[in-house]
N, C-alpha and C positions, 0 to 999 in steps of 0.2 A: 174398719174391722166392726162387727156387730157384737153388740155384748149378748151374753149368755142370757136365755130366759130364766126368770127367777126358779123355775122348777127344776132345772137342771145345775143351779148353783150349789157347790159343796163347801161348807164351812170346814176348814183346816185350821184349828186353833192352835196357837205358839204360846206355851207357858215357860217361864223360867222359875224363878225360886217361888215356893208358897210358904211363906213364913211371916211372923209379927214384926220382927226387928231385923231386916235385912241390912247388909253393907250399904253405903250411900251409892256405891257405883251401879248397884244392881236394883236400887229402891225403886225406881221408875218403872221397872219391869217385873215387879213382885205383887202378887196379891195375898192377902191375908187367909190363913185356913178357913175362918169363918165365911168371908167371901168366896173361897174357892168352892166351898160345900154348897152355898147358894147357887154359884154358877153350874155346878154340875146336877143340881136339882132341876134348873131350868132347862138343861140340855135333855135330861130324861123327860121331862114334862111336855117338851116340844114334839116328842113322838120320832125324834131322829134316831138311827142306829147308829152306835160307835163302830168303827172300823179301824184297822191299823193301815199305816202308809202302804205296807205290803199289800194289802188287799186292794187298795187304790191303784197302785202300780200296775198290778196283774190286770186290772181292769181296762187301763190305758194299753197295756202292751199286747194282752192276749185276749181281750174282751171278756174276761171273767166277769160273771153277774154280780151287781151291787145290790144292796137293798134299796127299796124305793126312795128312802130320804136318809143319805148317810151324813155321817159326820165324822171327823178325825182329829183328835187330842193328841198333841205332841208337846214334849218337853225337852228343852236344850240344857246342855252344859253337864247336868248331873249334881245338882245341890243335894245337901245331906237330907233333906225332907222328901226326897224321891223315894228313897228306900226306907219304907215306913209310913208315916201318916198319908202322903200323897197317894202312893201306890195302893194303901189301904182303903182311902175314900174312893178311888176308881174302882177297886175290886168290889167294894160292898154296893156299888151301883151297877156291876156288870158293865163296866165300860174298858173295853179293851183300848190301848192307846200305843203310841211309839215313843221312845226316849232315845235322844241322840247324846252320846257322852263324848266329852273332851278328855282324850286318855291322859294327856299330860296334867290336867287339872286334878284328876282322880288317882294319879299315881305318886305316892309319897316319893319327894326328892326329884322328881322329873320337871325340868324346867318348863315354865308356861306362861302366855302373856296374860292369862286370864287374872284379874286381881285376886287378892286373898278373900275367901269367902268360904262359910261351912261347905264342905263337899262330902260326898259320898266316896266309897273307896272301890277302886277297880275290881277287888276281889268279891264285891257284893253284886257285881252286875247279873250274875245268874239268878239272884234272888227277884230281880226285876221281871225276869221270865216267869217265875213261879206265881208272880201276881198278875200274870196276863198281858204283861208289857212287852212289846217288840223292841229290838235293841238296834240302834243304828249308830253310825259314827258321825263326830262333829269336829274332826280333825284332832291333831296333837296338841298344838299350842294355841289354837282360836286366832289366826291371823286373818288378815284381809288376803283372801286367796286371790283375788284378782289383780294383786300387785306383786306376786312372788315371781322369781325366776321359774322357768319350767321344772329344774331340778328340784327346787324347794317345794313346789306345789306337788309334785309327784311324792315326795317323801311324806309330806303331811296327809296325803290320800291313802297311801299305801300303808303308812306304818300304823295310823288309827285303825284301819281296817284288820291288819294283821294281828295287832295286840287284842282287839276285841274279839276275834276269832280263836284265838288262842285260850282266852279265859272262858268263852262261851262254848267252845267245842264245836261250832258249826260256821256256816259262811255269813257273813254279814255283807247285806246288799244295799243298805239305804244309807244316805248322807244328808245332812244339813249344812248348808253354808254358813259360817260364822257371819251374823248379822245381815245375812242373806246376800253379802257381795259375791257377785259371780260375773261371767262374761262368756261368749262364746268359746274362747280358748280353755277357760276353767271346765265348761260344762264338756268339752270334748276330752279335757283329760280325766274328770269323773267317770266316764263311760270307759274309758280305756284303763282305769285301774280297777275296773270289775263291778262297780256299782250299777244297779238296774233303775235307780230312781234318785232324785235329789231335791229336797225343798229349799225354796228361798224365803222370803218374807213378803215384800210386795205390799202388805196390808190390804190383801184384797181376798174375795171369794175365789176359790178355784171352781173349776166346771168340767164338764165332759170333754171338752176340747183343750184343756190346759196342757201345758209342756211337761214331759216326764221328767225333765232334768232342771226344771225350775217350778215346781208345784207352788203355787201361792198360798201363803199362809196369813192369818189375821192375828196380829201380834197383842197380847194382852198387857195393858197397862193397869198402874194401880188406880187410876180414875175410871176404869170401865166398871160397869154395872151390871146386874141381872138383865136390865133392860136392854143394854147392848147385846148381850147374850140371847136374848129373845129374838131381837131383829136379825142378827146374823142367821139363827136357825130358820127364820122365814125366807132367807135368801136375799136379804135387804140389808141397807147400811153401808155398804162398801161396794165398789166397782169389782167386776169379775174379769178374771184372767182367763184366756192370754190376752195381752196387749204388748205393743213394743215399748223399749225403755224410752223415756223422756229425755229431752235434750239436756237437762238439768242433772238428770242421773249419769248420762254419759260424760258430761263435763266434770261432775265430782269424781268419777272413777280416774279421769286423766290426771286431776289434781293430785289424787292419793298416790297414783303411780308415781308421778314426779317426786312426790315427797319420800316415797319408800326408796328412790333411787339414793336419797340422801341420808335416810335415817335407818334403812333397812326394814324388815318386817315390824308391822306394828298390830296392836290389839284391834281386833274388829268389835267395835262396839262404842 
């Protein structure tokens, strides 16, 4: 399979928490507010035009036009900073984005596999849209979707969608796989549940020929710098999707499925 030309590579960035003192379990995937601001400034300076996942998906499925050099910013889980400092930093730079919310983690009293952390509240989801953020689903409990029984998989996909649609008052069409875990069967279930796109991780650049139900994203870690952002904005510094799963990826999935048979659903992280 040929790699996508640099000119057609699309950086889709994956952020989690933006805070100075995160819980240990999410610290590796957290950036400080100061570093986040610097990264956003680098995106603006690159000349890229920020779009939502919805706009990218519409291009893939219906040929809707994209700006010449698009970039997509996404945020997983729904940490407390999202409704407030993070959304404000994006709005101040006129950067639309997509937030994928784990409904169990942001609903008080709802069981969830996500470890404790400062989280936003489900009732605040409409405020994200007021800031110009698109809202998508990130399941209910944040499990490893590719290890679930068909019934549990359907429940995770459909309940998250229904809960968000109820609070937002409109259809929710986009999904993010917890920790990127997916499979052909999971992707078919996502389509059957009514989602029109899904993002994975893959730590790769997306492209004009990427797969609509596993759009590649570049995951931000605490060690990433503005230099990394600048390289990604140039369409460099990572491989480009689509590409087939590697043998280690397939083997890891088989191992996790066997473990889930013994232990039940596990946190994807």
